[in-house]
C-alpha positions in Angstrom: 121.9 124.9 89.1 119.6 124.2 91.7 120.8 128.0 93.0 118.2 129.1 96.3 115.8 126.0 95.7 116.7 124.5 99.5 116.7 127.7 101.4 114.7 126.9 104.2 111.2 129.5 104.6 110.3 129.1 108.1 107.4 131.4 107.7 105.5 129.1 105.5 104.2 125.2 103.9 102.1 123.7 102.3 99.1 121.8 103.2 100.2 118.0 104.3 98.8 115.3 102.0 97.2 114.5 105.2 96.4 117.1 106.7 96.6 117.5 110.3 96.9 113.1 110.3 93.3 113.4 109.8 92.5 113.9 105.9 93.7 112.8 103.2 94.4 115.2 100.2 94.2 113.1 96.6 93.5 113.9 93.2 90.1 113.1 92.1 88.1 110.8 93.4 89.7 107.4 93.1 91.8 107.1 96.5 95.7 105.9 95.8 95.8 102.3 94.7 97.3 100.1 97.6 100.6 98.3 97.5 101.5 96.1 95.1 103.3 92.4 95.4 106.5 93.6 97.1 104.3 95.2 99.8 106.8 98.5 99.3 105.5 101.9 98.2 107.0 103.8 95.6 107.3 107.9 94.9 104.7 109.0 92.8 106.7 112.1 90.0 105.7 115.4 89.7 106.6 115.7 86.1 110.4 115.8 85.9 111.4 114.5 89.6 111.9 110.7 89.1 116.3 112.0 90.3 114.7 113.3 93.0 112.6 110.0 93.8 115.7 107.7 93.3 117.4 109.6 95.9 114.8 109.9 98.4 114.8 106.5 97.8 117.9 105.7 98.6 118.2 107.4 102.0 115.0 105.9 102.9 116.6 102.3 102.2 119.5 103.8 104.1 118.1 102.9 107.6 121.0 104.3 110.0 120.1 107.8 108.3 116.3 107.5 108.9 116.1 106.7 112.2 118.6 109.1 112.9 116.5 111.9 111.3 113.3 109.8 113.3 115.4 110.4 116.3 114.6 114.3 116.1 111.7 115.5 118.0 109.0 117.9 118.1 111.5 120.0 120.5 114.0 119.8 118.5 112.5 120.3 114.8 109.2 122.4 116.0 105.6 121.1 114.3 104.0 122.1 110.7 101.0 122.9 113.2 103.1 125.5 115.1 103.9 127.2 111.3 102.2 130.3 111.7 103.0 131.1 114.9 105.5 134.4 114.7 108.3 132.9 117.5 107.8 129.3 116.5 110.5 128.0 114.2 109.5 124.9 112.4 112.2 122.4 110.5 110.3 122.6 107.8 112.7 120.0 105.5 114.0 117.8 108.2 110.0 117.4 109.5 108.7 116.5 105.6 111.1 113.9 105.9 110.3 112.1 108.2 106.9 112.0 107.5 107.5 111.1 103.6 109.2 108.4 105.7 106.9 107.4 107.8 104.2 107.1 104.5 107.1 105.5 102.7 107.0 102.5 105.4 103.6 102.6 106.8 100.5 103.9 104.3 99.3 101.6 102.5 99.5 103.2 99.0 101.2 102.0 95.8 103.1 105.7 95.5 103.6 108.2 97.9 103.6 112.3 97.2 106.7 114.4 97.1 104.8 117.7 96.9 104.7 118.7 100.7 108.6 118.3 100.4 109.2 120.2 96.8 106.7 122.9 98.6 109.4 123.1 101.9 112.3 123.4 99.1 110.6 126.3 98.0 110.1 124.5 94.7 108.2 126.3 92.0 105.6 123.8 88.9 108.2 124.9 86.3 111.0 123.4 89.1 109.0 120.2 89.5 109.0 119.9 85.8 112.7 120.3 85.0 115.0 117.7 85.4 118.4 118.2 87.2 121.2 116.1 87.8 120.9 113.4 91.2 124.9 114.3 91.7 124.2 117.8 92.8 120.8 117.3 94.1 122.5 115.1 96.4 125.1 117.5 97.7 122.6 120.5 97.9 120.0 118.3 100.0 122.6 117.5 102.1 123.4 120.7 102.4 120.1 122.0 103.0 119.6 119.7 105.9 123.0 120.7 107.6 122.0 124.3 107.1 118.1 122.9 108.8 119.6 120.5 111.6 122.4 123.6 112.7 121.3 123.8 116.8 119.8 120.4 117.1 121.3 116.9 118.4 121.0 116.4 114.6 123.7 118.9 113.9 126.4 116.3 112.7 124.0 114.1 111.0 125.4 114.3 107.5 129.0 114.8 108.8 128.9 111.9 111.0 127.4 109.5 108.4 128.4 110.6 105.0 131.9 112.5 105.0 135.5 111.7 104.6 138.3 112.6 104.4 141.4 113.3 101.8 145.0 113.4 102.1 147.5 114.9 99.8 151.2 114.8 99.5 153.6 115.7 97.5 157.4 114.4 98.5 160.2 115.8 97.5 162.6 113.4 95.9 166.1 115.9 97.2 165.2 116.6 100.8 162.2 114.0 101.6 160.0 117.0 103.3 156.3 115.7 102.7 153.8 118.8 101.6 150.3 117.3 103.3 146.9 119.2 102.5 143.8 117.3 103.9 140.7 118.0 102.0 136.9 116.2 103.2 134.4 115.0 100.9 130.7 114.2 100.5 131.5 111.5 97.5 133.9 110.4 95.1 133.8 111.7 91.7 135.8 108.8 89.9 136.7 109.0 86.2 134.5 106.7 83.2 136.6 107.6 80.2 139.3 105.1 79.1 139.0 103.1 82.9 137.5 99.5 82.7 135.7 100.3 87.0 135.6 101.2 89.7 138.7 99.4 91.3 140.6 101.1 88.6 139.5 104.1 89.1 140.6 103.9 92.7 144.1 102.8 92.2 144.8 105.7 89.0 143.3 108.1 92.2 144.6 107.1 95.2 147.7 104.3 94.6 150.0 105.5 91.6 152.0 108.1 91.6 151.9 111.5 89.6 155.8 112.8 88.9 157.1 116.2 89.3 160.6 116.3 86.4 161.8 117.3 83.5 160.2 120.7 82.4 157.7 120.4 85.5 159.1 120.9 88.1 157.9 121.1 92.0 159.3 123.9 93.7 160.1 122.7 97.4 160.2 125.5 99.9 162.7 123.6 102.5 165.3 123.5 99.2 163.7 127.3 98.0 164.3 125.3 94.3 162.3 123.6 91.5 163.1 119.9 92.4 161.9 116.7 91.1 158.9 115.2 93.7 156.4 113.2 94.0 152.2 114.0 94.5 149.6 110.7 95.8 146.5 110.9 98.1 145.4 108.2 100.1 141.8 107.8 101.8 142.8 108.8 105.4 139.2 108.3 106.9 136.3 106.3 105.3 132.4 107.2 106.4 129.9 104.6 107.2 128.3 105.1 103.9 130.2 105.4 100.7 128.5 107.5 97.9 130.4 107.5 94.7 129.2 109.7 91.5 131.1 107.9 87.8 131.8 110.8 85.6 129.9 109.7 82.3 129.6 112.8 81.5 132.5 115.0 79.7 133.1 117.4 77.1 134.3 117.3 73.2 136.4 120.0 72.8 136.2 119.3 69.4 133.0 118.9 68.2 132.3 121.7 71.4 129.3 119.1 72.8 129.0 117.3 75.8 128.8 113.4 75.4 127.7 111.2 77.4 130.4 107.9 78.0 128.6 104.6 77.9 131.5 102.4 77.5 131.3 99.4 80.2 132.6 100.3 83.5 132.3 97.7 86.0 131.9 97.9 90.0 132.0 94.9 92.7 129.0 93.9 95.3 131.4 93.7 98.1 134.8 96.4 97.2 137.7 96.1 99.8 139.2 100.0 100.2 142.3 99.5 102.3 144.6 99.6 99.3 143.4 103.0 98.9 143.6 103.7 102.1 146.5 105.7 104.5 148.0 102.3 106.7 146.6 101.4 109.7 146.3 99.1 112.2 142.2 99.0 111.4 140.9 95.1 111.2 140.4 94.6 107.7 136.6 93.9 108.1 136.8 97.9 108.4 137.8 98.2 104.8 135.0 96.3 103.3 131.5 97.9 102.3 129.1 96.7 100.4 126.7 97.8 97.7 123.5 99.2 98.4 122.0 101.3 95.7 123.0 102.1 92.3 120.9 105.1 90.9 120.6 104.6 87.1 120.4 107.3 84.0 118.6 106.4 80.8 119.3 108.4 77.9 121.8 111.1 77.0 123.9 114.1 78.4 120.9 116.2 77.7 117.6 114.4 79.3 116.8 111.4 80.2 115.4 109.4 83.3 116.5 108.3 86.6 115.5 105.0 88.4 117.5 103.3 91.5 118.5 99.8 92.2 118.2 99.3 96.3 119.3 96.2 98.6 116.7 95.8 101.2 119.0 95.8 103.8 116.3 95.7 106.3 113.4 92.9 104.3 111.1 95.5 104.5 109.4 94.4 101.3 108.4 91.1 99.4 111.2 89.8 97.6 110.0 87.3 94.9 111.4 87.2 91.0 108.2 87.0 89.5 109.6 84.6 86.4 110.8 82.3 89.0 106.9 82.0 90.6 105.7 81.1 87.2 108.7 78.3 87.1 107.7 77.0 90.4 103.3 77.1 89.7 101.8 74.2 88.4 101.4 74.6 84.3 97.7 74.0 84.3 97.2 73.8 80.7 99.5 70.8 80.5 99.2 69.0 84.0 101.5 66.4 85.2 99.0 64.1 86.4 95.4 63.8 87.0 95.8 64.4 90.7 97.4 67.5 90.7 94.0 69.1 89.2 92.2 67.2 91.3 93.4 68.7 94.3 91.5 72.7 94.5 94.6 73.5 96.6 96.8 73.3 94.1 95.2 74.5 91.0 94.4 77.9 93.6 97.9 78.7 94.5 99.0 78.1 91.6 96.9 80.6 90.1 97.8 82.8 92.3 101.4 82.7 92.1 101.1 84.0 88.7 99.3 86.5 89.8 101.7 89.8 89.8 100.1 91.6 92.1 99.5 88.2 94.2 95.9 89.6 94.9 92.8 89.6 92.8 89.1 89.5 92.8 87.2 86.3 93.8 85.0 86.9 90.9 88.3 87.0 88.3 89.9 83.6 90.1 86.5 81.9 88.9 87.0 82.8 85.5 91.1 82.2 85.4 90.5 78.5 86.8 87.8 78.0 83.9 90.6 79.5 80.9 93.1 77.7 82.9 92.1 74.4 83.2 88.7 74.9 80.7 86.1 73.8 83.5 84.2 76.2 85.9 84.5 75.3 89.7 80.9 74.6 89.6 81.1 72.1 87.5 84.8 70.8 88.6 84.3 70.8 92.3 81.1 72.5 93.7 79.4 68.7 94.3 82.5 68.2 96.8 83.6 70.6 98.5 81.0 73.7 97.9 80.8 77.2 96.5 84.6 78.6 95.6 84.1 81.6 98.4 83.0 79.1 101.1 86.9 77.0 100.0 88.5 79.9 100.5 87.3 80.6 104.0 87.5 77.2 105.0 91.3 77.5 104.2 92.4 81.2 106.3 95.9 78.7 106.5 96.6 79.3 102.7 94.8 82.3 101.7 93.9 85.5 102.8 90.3 87.3 102.1 90.1 90.9 102.3 87.5 92.0 105.3 84.8 92.3 102.9 85.9 88.9 101.3 85.9 90.8 97.4 89.4 89.8 97.1 91.8 86.6 97.7 95.8 86.4 98.0 98.0 83.4 98.9 99.3 84.1 102.4 103.2 84.8 102.4 104.3 81.6 103.9 103.4 79.2 100.8 105.1 81.1 98.2 108.3 78.6 97.2 111.8 79.4 98.3 113.7 80.3 95.2 117.6 79.3 95.9 120.1 82.5 95.5 121.9 82.9 92.1 124.4 80.4 92.1 126.6 83.3 90.1 126.5 86.0 93.0 127.1 82.5 95.9 130.5 82.8 93.3 130.9 86.5 93.7 131.1 86.4 97.1 132.1 83.1 98.2 135.9 84.4 99.1 134.8 86.5 101.6 132.3 84.5 103.7 134.8 81.6 105.3 136.3 84.5 107.8 132.8 86.3 108.3 130.7 86.3 111.8 127.4 85.0 110.7 125.1 88.0 111.3 127.6 89.4 107.8 127.2 86.2 105.9 123.5 86.1 106.1 123.6 90.0 105.5 125.1 89.0 102.0 123.6 85.9 101.0 120.1 87.0 101.3 120.1 90.3 98.8 116.9 91.5 98.7 117.1 93.8 95.9 114.1 95.8 94.0 114.1 98.3 91.0 112.4 101.3 92.1 111.1 103.4 89.2 108.8 106.1 90.6 105.7 104.5 91.4 106.8 100.8 90.6 108.8 98.8 92.8 109.9 95.5 91.0 112.0 92.9 93.0 115.3 91.9 91.0 117.9 89.6 91.0 121.8 90.6 92.2 122.7 89.7 89.1 120.3 92.0 87.2 123.1 95.0 88.4 125.6 94.3 85.8 123.6 95.1 82.7 123.8 98.8 84.6 127.7 98.4 83.3 126.9 99.7 80.0 125.1 101.3 77.7 122.7 104.5 77.3 121.1 102.7 80.6 124.0 102.7 83.1 124.6 103.4 86.3 125.3 107.1 87.3 125.6 107.2 91.6 126.7 104.2 93.4 126.3 104.0 97.3 127.9 101.7 99.5 127.6 100.7 103.2 130.0 99.3 105.7 130.0 95.7 105.7 130.6 96.1 109.8 127.4 97.4 110.3 124.8 96.0 111.9 121.1 95.9 111.7 119.2 94.5 114.8 116.6 91.5 114.7 114.1 93.9 116.3 114.4 95.6 112.5 114.2 92.6 110.5 110.4 93.0 108.7 109.7 95.4 110.5 108.6 99.1 109.4 107.3 100.4 112.2 111.0 99.7 114.5 112.3 103.0 115.5 109.3 105.2 114.1 108.0 107.9 116.3 104.6 108.1 118.6 103.0 110.9 116.6 104.2 109.7 113.4 102.7 106.0 114.0 99.6 107.9 115.0 99.2 110.0 111.8 99.8 107.2 109.7 97.8 104.4 111.1 95.2 107.2 111.0 95.8 107.6 107.1 95.0 104.1 106.6 92.1 103.7 108.1 91.0 106.8 106.3 92.4 104.5 103.0 90.3 101.6 103.9 87.5 103.5 104.2 87.5 105.7 101.0 88.3 102.6 99.7 85.5 100.1 100.6 83.4 103.3 99.5 85.0 103.5 96.3 84.5 99.6 96.0 81.0 99.4 96.4 80.2 102.3 94.6 82.3 100.5 91.9 80.4 97.3 92.6 76.7 98.5 92.7 74.6 98.0 89.4 71.7 99.0 88.3 68.3 96.2 87.7 65.2 96.1 86.5 62.8 93.4 88.4 59.9 92.1 86.4 57.1 91.2 88.7 55.3 88.3 87.6 52.2 88.7 88.7 51.9 91.7 86.8 53.1 90.2 83.8 50.4 87.6 80.9 51.7 85.6 78.7 50.6 85.4 75.2 51.9 85.4 71.6 54.9 83.6 72.5 55.9 86.2 75.2 55.3 87.9 78.8 53.7 91.6 78.6 52.8 94.0 81.5 48.8 93.6 82.1 49.1 96.7 83.9 51.1 99.8 83.7 55.2 99.8 83.5 55.7 101.7 86.6 53.7 99.1 88.3 55.3 96.3 86.5 58.7 96.7 86.4 60.6 98.0 89.9 64.0 99.4 89.6 66.6 98.0 92.5 70.5 99.2 92.8 72.6 95.9 93.8 75.7 95.1 95.3 77.2 92.6 92.7 79.6 91.0 95.1 76.5 89.7 97.1 74.8 86.6 96.3 71.9 85.6 94.6 69.9 84.3 98.1 70.9 87.8 99.4 69.2 89.4 96.3 66.4 87.0 96.9 65.8 88.0 100.4 66.5 91.6 99.4 63.1 91.0 96.9 60.9 89.5 99.7 61.5 92.8 101.4 61.0 94.8 98.9 57.7 93.3 97.8 55.7 93.3 100.9 52.7 91.5 99.3 54.5 88.9 98.0 53.4 85.2 99.3 55.0 81.6 98.7 58.0 80.7 96.7 60.2 83.0 94.7 62.0 82.0 91.8 64.9 84.3 90.5 65.0 84.0 86.2 67.3 86.4 82.7 65.3 87.9 80.9 65.5 90.0 77.9 63.7 92.4 76.4 62.8 91.5 72.2 60.5 93.3 70.1 57.6 90.5 70.8 57.9 90.8 74.5 59.6 89.6 77.8 61.3 86.4 76.9 62.8 84.5 80.2 66.2 82.9 79.9 67.1 81.0 82.2 66.4 80.2 86.6 69.1 81.9 88.9 70.5 78.3 90.6 73.0 78.1 93.5 72.3 80.9 96.2 75.7 81.1 97.1 77.0 82.2 94.2 77.6 85.9 93.8 76.1 87.7 90.9 79.2 88.5 89.7 80.2 84.4 89.5 76.3 84.0 88.3 77.2 86.5 85.0 74.5 88.8 85.6 75.4 92.4 84.3 74.5 95.9 84.9 71.0 97.3 84.2 70.1 93.0 83.5 66.3 92.3 83.7 65.3 90.0 86.5 61.8 87.9 86.0 60.2 87.6 89.5 57.8 85.0 89.6 56.7 81.8 91.7 58.0 79.0 89.7 54.1 77.2 88.9 52.5 79.7 87.4 50.9 78.2 83.8 51.9 81.0 81.1 55.1 79.9 83.0 58.0 78.3 79.9 57.7 74.7 80.1 61.7 74.4 81.4 63.7 77.4 81.6 67.3 76.5 80.5 70.3 76.2 82.7 73.4 78.4 83.0 
C-alpha cells in the first residue's frame, strides 16, 4: 500500500520547522498555541495523517525506543546541515524522528508538525491527504528505520526491542518425529471474529492443536507415508515490547465486500503469556506484560479516524481528570458556608480548578469571579486584600503569574489528589502482593491520556473498556514487559537522555516562541484611545464642545490595555508636557449634542481591562475643578 514511500533519500531534505535551530516557521502570523492543561504536546494532522500521529505518539511514549534513538549521535547519523555536501551520508529518517521526539518532549507548543518527517519519507501532498492502515505503516516504518540504521550501532534497534520468534511443530502420531520450523514476528495478528478476547485468540493460536487425520493426513518424511499428526505453535522468544494487531477488517465472500467486525473483544491491562510459550525455567514475571498503548479506529472499513490511548510511563504529563477536578472544586453558586466565600484563596483556587487549561487572563479571572459569586472583586475583597493582581502576586505559593502578569494559573502542588479508580484496583490486586515496590508503583498510579491529533486529554484506566466494541474500538495493542523499570531520574523529566545539541535547539525554539507570543500578545492587547483635552473644550447647551480645531482638541493614543489606569495617567502626563496641576480621566461618549462625560476612572491599580475600557474609547482629560465640569461624575 505504501510502496516506496519510505525510501531514504540522502540528497534531499526539507527545510526544518525551526531551521537550523534558530528560526521558527509557522503558517500565518500567529505563533503556535502553548501546551494546554496536560503539559503534553499533540501532533498536527496534515490532512489525513491521524494514523501516523497515533503510531508516532506510541513510539514517543516508549522511552526505551526514544532513548535508543537519541543515543545515536551525529557521528553515526550525520547532520541535516551537511545534506548538500556530495560526500556526506545523512540518515534523514532517524534524524527527523529524533527532532520530532525532542519537540514533543520540550517545545512549548500545543502540537508538533510532522511535515519534515513526511518530507524525509518522500511523501507528496497527495499522500498526506490519503489515509493508510496503521498496522501496515508500523511494519513499513520499522523496515525503513532498519534500512536507514545499517552500519550504525543502532542497526539492531528494531530487532532488539520488537522482534520475537514463533516455533511451529508437527508431531507424527506413528513415529513421534517432530518437524519444526521457526519464524520471526514483528507483531502478532490475532483474530476478532467469533473470539471473545485476546486471551481466547492466543489460546486458539498457541495452545490448541490442529489434528491431521482421516481425509486430511500428514506425510511424514520418516515414515514415508500419510499418517495422523498434530500441529501446534508456541511463542519461543518474547520481545521487550509486544505489538498486537486486531484483525477487525474481514471480507464477506457472499456479499463480495469488506466489513469491519465491531463485536466485543476484551483485552487485559496485564497479561501472562506463559501459557502460550515454550516451557522454560524463566521466572514467571518474565512472562508478564502491561498494556501501555491502544490505537483506536473510528469508522468503517473504507475510512475513518485514528486516535490513541497512551500510558505515560515516565509521568511527563499533568494527569488529572477534569470531572474529578470539578467535583473537588468549591461550588460557588451554592457555597457551603460563608467562610468559604469570605476567603479569596478558596474562591480563586476553585475557579482555576474548573478551567480546562488551568490558565486564564487575569482580567477574565475577575469576570469569572463576578459570574460565579454575583459580586465583583473590588466590592467584596479590595478593601481588605487590595487589587486582584496584587493579591495574586502576594501568594506565589498558590498562584503562578506569567512574566508580564497578564495570565495566571494554579501551582501544581495545589491540585487535589484524585484517588485511583476502585475497579482498576480490583483488576490488578492479585498481582500486587508478590511484586517488588517498583512494579507495584507502576501499576497503581496509571497516567493514561487520549491523544487525538493536536488534543491531549487525561482519561481513567476504566475508559479503556469502552474500546472493546463498536465502530470506535481498539485496533492495535502495545504491551511492555512488566519487569522493565524506569530510572528515578527519568520521572517527570522530559530532558532525560536528550542529546545536548537537541536540547540547545529546543531551548532556542522556546525562546523564539516566547518572544513571538509576547509580540503577538502585545499587538493584540493594544487599542486606540481618543483623548479629549479639557482646556480645549467649553460647556454649553448641556454638553462639551471643542473650542478649537479637532486636531488640537482630540489626541489619539495607542495603549496597552493590560496596563493600569495609573500607567495611562502617567503616559498622558508625559505626552502633554504643558499640563499643570491634577489630572482626572473620565470616560466620555460622543452624542449629537456634543461630548457627554459618563464616569471617572478611579483606582490607579486597575488595568484598563478591569476598568472596562474598550477599543476606540473616548477619554476626557481634565483637572476636575473646571466650573463647566459636571456636578458629580457617577461611579462605575
